[in-house]
C-alpha positions, 0 to 999 in steps of 0.5 A: 695276625696270628697264624700263617694262612693269616699272614698269607691273606694280609700280604694277598691284600697289601699286595693287591690294595698296591695294584689298586692304588697303582691303577688309579693312577695311571689312570689319571695320568699319574705315575708316582701314588698319592693319598687320594688314590688309597682311598678311591681303592679303599673306597672300592674294595670293601672287604680287603684283609687287614685294610677293611675287615 
């Protein structure tokens, strides 16, 4: 991160990733995240800064 704008974008991306992981876990009856749900979330969101850009 080199400036405030990219830091803000990274924070938003991180929050979105956490939401996607938890949504995937809940859809499958889990109450806690697991690595498989992280992988699913990243696979479903190809452009999620700073993780997939």
